[in-house]
SELO-82070 format. One record per residue: residue in three letters; z, x, y of N, C-alpha, C, O, CB in turn. Coordinates in steps of 0.05 Angstrom, whole numbers, plus 5000, padded with zeros to 4 digits. Glycine has a CB too. Layout:
REM SELO-82070
SITE,ALA,Z,X,Y,Z,X,Y,Z,X,Y,Z,X,Y,Z,X,Y
...
***
This chain:
REM SELO-82070
SITE,MET,5007,5026,4976,5005,4992,4998,4990,5018,5032,4982,5041,5036,5062,4966,5009
SITE,ALA,4992,5003,5041,4989,5027,5067,5006,5024,5094,5008,5000,5100,4956,5028,5079
SITE,LEU,5017,5040,5112,5031,5029,5127,5012,4999,5153,5022,4979,5164,5045,5059,5141
SITE,GLU,4985,5009,5152,4969,4986,5166,4975,4968,5162,4989,4957,5179,4945,4983,5164
SITE,PHE,4968,4948,5133,4980,4929,5112,5006,4918,5121,5011,4896,5130,4984,4942,5085
SITE,VAL,5020,4933,5117,5059,4930,5131,5058,4916,5147,5064,4892,5149,5077,4954,5145
SITE,ARG,5045,4944,5173,5039,4927,5209,5030,4903,5210,5046,4885,5215,5017,4939,5229
SITE,ARG,5005,4898,5206,4994,4864,5197,5015,4850,5196,5025,4842,5217,4979,4857,5168
SITE,TYR,5028,4844,5167,5046,4838,5153,5067,4825,5173,5073,4803,5180,5054,4860,5138
SITE,ALA,5077,4858,5179,5119,4846,5199,5102,4830,5236,5113,4820,5255,5156,4902,5215
SITE,MET,5075,4837,5230,5067,4842,5267,5056,4804,5270,5052,4788,5289,5026,4875,5276
SITE,SER,5056,4801,5241,5052,4773,5236,5072,4750,5237,5072,4726,5243,5045,4772,5214
SITE,LEU,5090,4769,5229,5119,4750,5240,5123,4731,5268,5116,4741,5289,5144,4771,5245
SITE,PRO,5133,4705,5266,5140,4702,5288,5148,4716,5310,5170,4724,5303,5150,4691,5285
SITE,HIS,5144,4729,5344,5158,4729,5358,5168,4765,5351,5187,4776,5363,5175,4703,5354
SITE,ALA,5150,4780,5332,5166,4805,5321,5158,4825,5333,5136,4829,5322,5165,4812,5292
SITE,THR,5160,4844,5351,5156,4865,5357,5158,4896,5350,5166,4902,5328,5162,4861,5369
SITE,GLU,5154,4909,5363,5141,4947,5342,5137,4972,5368,5125,4981,5387,5093,4944,5321
SITE,THR,5157,4972,5348,5164,5015,5374,5159,5030,5359,5153,5026,5335,5200,5032,5388
SITE,VAL,5160,5070,5382,5154,5079,5363,5182,5089,5376,5187,5094,5400,5127,5091,5354
SITE,GLN,5205,5090,5341,5229,5100,5349,5237,5113,5325,5227,5103,5305,5250,5080,5360
SITE,TRP,5260,5145,5319,5258,5162,5313,5237,5170,5301,5238,5186,5282,5272,5164,5306
SITE,GLU,5210,5159,5312,5195,5179,5300,5179,5154,5275,5160,5161,5260,5218,5209,5286
SITE,SER,5183,5145,5275,5186,5112,5266,5174,5090,5265,5183,5082,5286,5199,5101,5274
SITE,LEU,5160,5071,5257,5152,5059,5269,5162,5029,5270,5147,5015,5255,5132,5065,5265
SITE,VAL,5185,5013,5283,5208,5001,5276,5193,4972,5284,5176,4969,5301,5238,5012,5293
SITE,PHE,5203,4957,5271,5205,4930,5276,5218,4906,5286,5237,4899,5273,5205,4927,5263
SITE,LYS,5215,4898,5298,5238,4877,5309,5238,4849,5325,5221,4842,5342,5251,4890,5325
SITE,ILE,5257,4837,5317,5266,4811,5330,5287,4801,5341,5310,4805,5331,5264,4797,5318
SITE,GLY,5281,4786,5364,5301,4787,5383,5307,4813,5383,5326,4813,5368,5325,4770,5379
SITE,GLY,5302,4846,5391,5310,4866,5403,5324,4891,5377,5333,4914,5376,5330,4854,5427
SITE,LYS,5316,4854,5350,5350,4874,5315,5333,4886,5307,5315,4875,5319,5371,4855,5278
SITE,ILE,5322,4904,5292,5309,4930,5266,5312,4901,5251,5333,4888,5252,5333,4969,5250
SITE,PHE,5290,4894,5239,5277,4893,5201,5266,4905,5185,5271,4904,5161,5262,4880,5192
SITE,ALA,5245,4923,5198,5244,4939,5174,5231,4965,5205,5227,4963,5229,5217,4925,5138
SITE,ILE,5229,4991,5176,5224,5020,5183,5200,5042,5167,5201,5062,5153,5252,5031,5179
SITE,ALA,5178,5025,5177,5156,5045,5170,5149,5079,5176,5128,5082,5187,5135,5032,5181
SITE,ALA,5163,5101,5171,5152,5127,5174,5137,5134,5188,5155,5122,5201,5143,5135,5159
SITE,LEU,5118,5143,5205,5090,5150,5206,5084,5184,5200,5062,5194,5206,5080,5141,5235
SITE,GLU,5105,5199,5187,5109,5223,5190,5113,5229,5155,5136,5227,5145,5134,5230,5213
SITE,PRO,5094,5237,5139,5104,5239,5112,5142,5242,5104,5157,5253,5120,5087,5266,5103
SITE,ALA,5153,5226,5075,5181,5231,5093,5185,5218,5064,5170,5205,5050,5192,5215,5130
SITE,GLY,5224,5230,5057,5225,5215,5025,5220,5202,5037,5206,5215,5054,5246,5208,5003
SITE,VAL,5221,5172,5045,5210,5136,5035,5197,5131,5074,5198,5137,5098,5253,5102,5020
SITE,TRP,5186,5114,5051,5163,5108,5069,5166,5069,5090,5155,5056,5108,5133,5110,5041
SITE,LEU,5191,5068,5065,5193,5040,5091,5211,5018,5094,5201,4996,5090,5171,5023,5090
SITE,SER,5239,5020,5101,5245,5017,5092,5257,4988,5102,5250,4981,5125,5251,5036,5085
SITE,PHE,5278,4969,5086,5286,4937,5099,5299,4930,5098,5306,4933,5075,5280,4919,5097
SITE,LYS,5321,4910,5115,5345,4898,5098,5344,4876,5090,5328,4860,5101,5368,4897,5109
SITE,CYS,5364,4868,5065,5358,4860,5042,5389,4848,5047,5408,4859,5059,5347,4881,5017
SITE,ALA,5386,4807,5028,5411,4807,5021,5418,4814,5003,5404,4820,4983,5419,4791,5022
SITE,PRO,5458,4817,5005,5465,4832,4979,5454,4833,4947,5451,4853,4934,5490,4825,4976
SITE,ASP,5448,4810,4938,5442,4796,4922,5416,4824,4900,5415,4841,4882,5430,4765,4942
SITE,ASP,5396,4806,4928,5363,4832,4930,5369,4866,4927,5355,4880,4912,5343,4831,4970
SITE,PHE,5395,4880,4947,5394,4907,4951,5407,4914,4923,5403,4935,4910,5409,4917,4979
SITE,ALA,5418,4901,4919,5416,4912,4875,5418,4906,4866,5438,4906,4852,5426,4924,4855
SITE,ASP,5394,4890,4863,5375,4890,4839,5346,4905,4862,5324,4906,4850,5370,4850,4822
SITE,LEU,5347,4911,4880,5336,4926,4883,5329,4959,4876,5309,4969,4866,5339,4918,4895
SITE,THR,5351,4971,4884,5363,4993,4883,5365,5005,4850,5360,5028,4844,5391,4988,4897
SITE,GLU,5370,4991,4838,5360,4992,4812,5332,4991,4798,5333,4993,4774,5369,4976,4805
SITE,ARG,5305,4989,4811,5281,4993,4804,5280,5028,4814,5295,5036,4831,5260,4971,4819
SITE,PRO,5258,5048,4798,5248,5064,4801,5220,5055,4833,5202,5038,4836,5243,5071,4769
SITE,GLY,5232,5078,4850,5216,5081,4867,5224,5060,4886,5209,5050,4903,5190,5081,4858
SITE,VAL,5254,5053,4880,5269,5038,4917,5312,5051,4908,5327,5048,4888,5265,4972,4919
SITE,VAL,5315,5062,4931,5329,5076,4946,5353,5058,4958,5346,5038,4971,5310,5088,4964
SITE,PRO,5378,5061,4957,5390,5053,4987,5382,5074,5017,5393,5096,5021,5426,5055,4981
SITE,ALA,5367,5065,5032,5360,5073,5070,5393,5087,5070,5416,5079,5065,5354,5034,5102
SITE,PRO,5374,5125,5084,5393,5127,5080,5403,5118,5111,5388,5107,5127,5397,5152,5066
SITE,TYR,5438,5125,5118,5447,5112,5135,5440,5092,5147,5439,5094,5171,5451,5123,5146
SITE,LEU,5432,5063,5130,5425,5044,5122,5448,5029,5095,5457,5007,5089,5397,5053,5116
SITE,ALA,5450,5040,5091,5457,5042,5053,5475,5017,5061,5467,4994,5057,5480,5078,5034
SITE,ARG,5492,5021,5070,5524,5002,5073,5519,4973,5088,5534,4954,5093,5552,5022,5097
SITE,ALA,5494,4978,5092,5488,4942,5113,5470,4929,5090,5459,4906,5090,5461,4944,5155
SITE,GLN,5470,4946,5071,5443,4928,5052,5416,4931,5063,5402,4912,5070,5445,4894,5053
SITE,TRP,5408,4958,5063,5387,4957,5076,5366,4983,5045,5372,5006,5037,5395,4969,5115
SITE,ALA,5352,4972,5041,5328,4978,5023,5306,5003,5029,5290,5003,5048,5311,4952,5023
SITE,ALA,5310,5030,5006,5286,5036,5020,5262,5045,5007,5270,5060,4989,5290,5052,5036
SITE,LEU,5235,5045,5008,5218,5044,4974,5206,5069,4992,5199,5072,5015,5191,5010,4957
SITE,GLU,5209,5094,4958,5187,5125,4956,5159,5126,4961,5144,5138,4976,5185,5138,4926
SITE,THR,5156,5106,4941,5130,5102,4944,5118,5086,4941,5126,5070,4923,5119,5111,4936
SITE,GLY,5085,5078,4958,5081,5047,4962,5075,5032,4939,5068,5008,4941,5059,5042,4981
SITE,ASP,5077,5052,4900,5065,5024,4893,5099,5019,4881,5097,5009,4859,5032,5023,4866
SITE,ALA,5131,5022,4891,5149,5011,4885,5152,4973,4878,5164,4960,4862,5162,5022,4905
SITE,LEU,5130,4968,4905,5152,4942,4898,5104,4920,4908,5088,4923,4927,5203,4936,4940
SITE,THR,5104,4909,4893,5066,4894,4884,5066,4884,4914,5086,4882,4928,5060,4857,4852
SITE,THR,5042,4879,4922,5039,4866,4956,5050,4842,4956,5054,4831,4978,5007,4861,4968
SITE,ALA,5058,4830,4932,5073,4793,4944,5103,4805,4948,5122,4793,4955,5074,4758,4911
SITE,GLU,5102,4825,4943,5146,4826,4933,5141,4832,4957,5142,4812,4972,5173,4851,4907
SITE,LEU,5134,4857,4970,5140,4859,4990,5130,4849,5011,5134,4864,5030,5143,4876,4992
SITE,LYS,5117,4828,5019,5097,4817,5037,5143,4794,5021,5156,4784,5039,5042,4809,5028
SITE,GLN,5148,4793,5004,5167,4769,5003,5197,4785,5018,5217,4773,5026,5172,4756,4963
SITE,TYR,5194,4806,5019,5222,4820,5018,5218,4823,5049,5236,4813,5062,5227,4851,4996
SITE,LEU,5191,4839,5067,5198,4839,5101,5200,4808,5103,5211,4805,5125,5170,4854,5125
SITE,ARG,5194,4779,5091,5202,4762,5114,5238,4764,5102,5252,4775,5120,5183,4724,5116
SITE,ARG,5245,4762,5092,5278,4756,5088,5282,4778,5104,5297,4769,5121,5295,4755,5056
SITE,SER,5279,4799,5109,5297,4805,5119,5296,4800,5151,5314,4800,5168,5301,4827,5109
SITE,TYR,5265,4796,5154,5259,4784,5192,5287,4772,5178,5307,4785,5177,5223,4757,5210
SITE,ASP,5281,4727,5160,5303,4720,5153,5333,4727,5168,5346,4728,5189,5300,4727,5130
SITE,LEU,5333,4730,5151,5365,4755,5158,5383,4763,5178,5407,4765,5179,5361,4780,5155
SITE,VAL,5360,4770,5200,5357,4800,5221,5363,4760,5240,5386,4753,5247,5312,4832,5225
SITE,VAL,5342,4744,5244,5338,4724,5254,5370,4703,5251,5379,4688,5268,5311,4714,5240
SITE,ALA,5378,4708,5232,5409,4693,5223,5427,4692,5238,5445,4676,5243,5425,4704,5205
SITE,LYS,5415,4722,5248,5448,4736,5246,5452,4743,5279,5473,4752,5288,5451,4772,5221
SITE,LEU,5433,4737,5292,5429,4723,5321,5434,4718,5326,5443,4699,5313,5422,4714,5332
SITE,PRO,5443,4717,5365,5463,4693,5374,5455,4674,5377,5435,4677,5390,5475,4693,5395
SITE,ARG,5458,4647,5371,5452,4617,5380,5433,4613,5404,5411,4601,5403,5479,4603,5388
SITE,LYS,5446,4626,5427,5421,4632,5444,5409,4636,5439,5396,4616,5436,5417,4643,5457
SITE,ALA,5387,4672,5429,5366,4683,5420,5350,4663,5400,5325,4660,5399,5373,4708,5408
SITE,GLN,5366,4652,5387,5360,4638,5369,5341,4613,5373,5322,4601,5363,5382,4633,5360
SITE,ALA,5359,4614,5397,5345,4575,5408,5321,4587,5433,5305,4571,5444,5384,4544,5435
SITE,ALA,5321,4614,5438,5298,4612,5455,5277,4636,5429,5262,4655,5433,5307,4626,5497
SITE,LEU,5284,4628,5412,5259,4647,5400,5241,4620,5396,5217,4622,5398,5266,4668,5365
SITE,GLY,5257,4589,5390,5239,4573,5368,5228,4580,5395,5209,4594,5390,5244,4539,5350
SITE,ALA,5230,4578,5421,5215,4560,5450,5206,4580,5467,5203,4579,5491,5238,4540,5472
SITE,GLY,5199,4603,5445,5182,4628,5448,5192,4632,5472,5176,4625,5490,5150,4628,5445
SITE,LYS,5222,4645,5484,5220,4644,5519,5249,4660,5500,5270,4648,5502,5219,4607,5549
SITE,LEU,5248,4680,5487,5258,4699,5481,5261,4723,5505,5284,4721,5513,5246,4703,5459
SITE,GLU,5248,4746,5521,5241,4758,5533,5259,4739,5560,5280,4744,5571,5212,4763,5527
SITE,ALA,5247,4724,5562,5258,4703,5598,5290,4697,5591,5301,4683,5607,5237,4660,5604
SITE,GLY,5304,4706,5572,5320,4684,5579,5336,4724,5571,5355,4728,5585,5323,4644,5559
SITE,LYS,5332,4740,5559,5345,4756,5561,5349,4775,5593,5366,4793,5596,5337,4768,5539
SITE,GLN,5329,4765,5615,5328,4774,5631,5342,4760,5652,5348,4771,5673,5308,4781,5633
SITE,ASP,5350,4723,5644,5362,4715,5658,5388,4711,5649,5396,4689,5655,5351,4700,5666
SITE,ALA,5404,4727,5634,5419,4726,5619,5426,4761,5639,5446,4758,5654,5410,4718,5584
SITE,ALA,5420,4779,5640,5427,4807,5658,5423,4795,5686,5442,4798,5701,5405,4838,5652
SITE,GLY,5399,4781,5698,5414,4765,5727,5436,4751,5720,5455,4758,5733,5395,4742,5744
SITE,ALA,5439,4738,5708,5463,4715,5718,5502,4738,5712,5525,4730,5719,5458,4675,5685
SITE,ARG,5495,4763,5698,5524,4782,5681,5519,4799,5712,5537,4811,5723,5518,4807,5638
SITE,LYS,5494,4799,5722,5495,4821,5753,5512,4794,5775,5536,4797,5780,5447,4834,5771
SITE,ARG,5493,4763,5789,5510,4759,5798,5549,4745,5792,5565,4738,5809,5493,4749,5809
SITE,ALA,5552,4747,5771,5579,4743,5764,5599,4771,5762,5621,4772,5753,5577,4729,5737
SITE,ALA,5591,4782,5769,5600,4812,5776,5601,4824,5811,5618,4838,5822,5577,4832,5758
SITE,SER,5575,4813,5823,5587,4810,5844,5597,4798,5868,5596,4805,5892,5582,4818,5846
SITE,ALA,5612,4765,5851,5623,4755,5863,5632,4754,5871,5648,4771,5862,5626,4750,5863
SITE,PRO,5651,4737,5906,5682,4744,5906,5699,4732,5885,5697,4708,5880,5696,4736,5932
SITE,ARG,5718,4751,5870,5743,4725,5855,5767,4719,5871,5781,4729,5888,5760,4736,5824
SITE,LYS,5763,4687,5850,5777,4667,5879,5810,4679,5867,5815,4692,5847,5770,4617,5878
SITE,LYS,5831,4664,5893,5843,4666,5892,5861,4649,5869,5847,4635,5853,5841,4669,5912
SITE,ALA,5886,4647,5865,5894,4637,5842,5908,4602,5859,5916,4600,5882,5919,4663,5825
SITE,ALA,5907,4584,5840,5920,4563,5846,5945,4562,5858,5961,4580,5852,5921,4553,5828
SITE,PRO,5953,4540,5877,5990,4552,5883,5999,4541,5863,6023,4536,5869,6011,4541,5913
SITE,ALA,5994,4530,5832,6013,4513,5807,6015,4542,5801,6037,4552,5809,5997,4485,5779
SITE,ALA,5988,4566,5782,5992,4595,5779,6011,4608,5786,6027,4619,5771,5977,4606,5787
SITE,ARG,6011,4608,5824,6026,4632,5846,6047,4623,5830,6058,4641,5817,6030,4628,5886
SITE,LYS,6063,4584,5823,6088,4597,5820,6097,4597,5799,6120,4605,5793,6104,4591,5833
SITE,ARG,6080,4588,5787,6087,4607,5754,6099,4627,5752,6122,4630,5743,6067,4617,5739
SITE,THR,6077,4654,5763,6086,4674,5766,6105,4684,5782,6118,4703,5773,6072,4683,5768
SITE,ALA,6111,4674,5807,6138,4678,5802,6146,4658,5805,6150,4650,5828,6151,4694,5814
SITE,ARG,6150,4649,5791,6183,4639,5775,6178,4663,5743,6195,4668,5725,6184,4588,5763
SITE,LYS,6158,4670,5744,6175,4685,5719,6182,4723,5731,6191,4740,5716,6150,4684,5682
SITE,THR,6177,4726,5751,6180,4747,5764,6193,4753,5785,6190,4774,5796,6164,4753,5769
SITE,GLY,6206,4739,5791,6238,4722,5801,6236,4730,5827,6256,4734,5841,6273,4734,5787
SITE,LYS,6193,4735,5844,6194,4728,5862,6186,4708,5882,6162,4702,5884,6193,4739,5863
SITE,LYS,6201,4700,5893,6196,4679,5917,6175,4681,5929,6170,4665,5947,6213,4679,5936
***
């Protein structure tokens, strides 16, 4: 299986993006990684997130190992292109994508459904900046009385 096949399939998933990071092609959804493909020859050529059951089954197969640095998060890595069939690879990449989407915050998931993920990120960042620069309100009189009673001050 060629890297180009993986790239075409991963990019066909809704709202998936790709970036070059760590000398690898990284596929993301909502800013979270769901697959990593090596651009240069390496010990593994593709890594992806797995469900715990799939991780145990996959790592027992020849040509599939726990992904370096990511095994504790149940990521599997393919050492060779023929470790999985094309149909199996599509299935596992889709499951990886679905697992990552399921872990996104509800707001990000809703934005994905409406196709507004990037705009939502910008809106949230703007809201945080506005909140940080807004003057703080003074405590209500009742709250000041409670505080004064606790500290003994009038």
